[in-house]
N, C-alpha and C positions, 0 to 999 in steps of 0.2 A: 513238794516243797522245792523252792529254788535251789540251785546248786551254787550260786554266786551271791555272797552277802558282803556288806560293808565290814569295816574293821571291828566296830563295836559288837555287831551280831556274831561275827566269827569268834571274838573273845568269849562272849557269853555261851556259845555252843560248846566250848571246852568244858563247861560245867554240867553238861547234859548227863554224863554217866553217873553223877552223884545222886540222881533222882530215879527212883524205881518205876515211876509212871510218867507218861506224857503230861498228864494233868498237873502233877507236882512241878515238873519242869516249866510248864507254861505259867504256873503261879509264880515261880521264881523269876521268870522273865518279866512278868508284869510288874513285880515289886522292884526289880532292878531298873527297869525303864522309868518307873515313877521317881525313883531316887535320882536317876540321871537327869530327868527333866528339872528337878529342883536344883541339882548341883550346877547345871549350866546357866542358871539364872545369874550366878555370880559373874558370868562373862557376858551379861546383857543379851543372852539368847533365850527367847521365850518359845517353848514348845507346848502345844495344846494336845491333850489326849481325850478321846471320846470316852465319857464315863461308861462303865459296863452296862448300866441300866438303859443306855441309849443304843446299845448294839442291835443291829437288825435281827429280827426274830429268826430269819433263815439261818443265821450263824448258830443260834441256840439249838434249833431243831437238828441241824447237821451234826452238832456235837453231842446230841442226845440229852440235852438239858431242858428243863422246863422253866419258863420265864414267868415269874409272878409279879 
């Protein structure tokens, strides 16, 4: 992982210790990013996120998940 992140990611990383597994922390990150994307629309900023179903297969294999 990178050592240098932007302010938002650095803020979210403070919550890492609340989650017993990396998978749970990543789920938290995904949900918070989705909420952030919706929130910034109030400021006329549009951010697009790739739906999980479109993630490259190599990502799923690397993480040990099966994609159906």
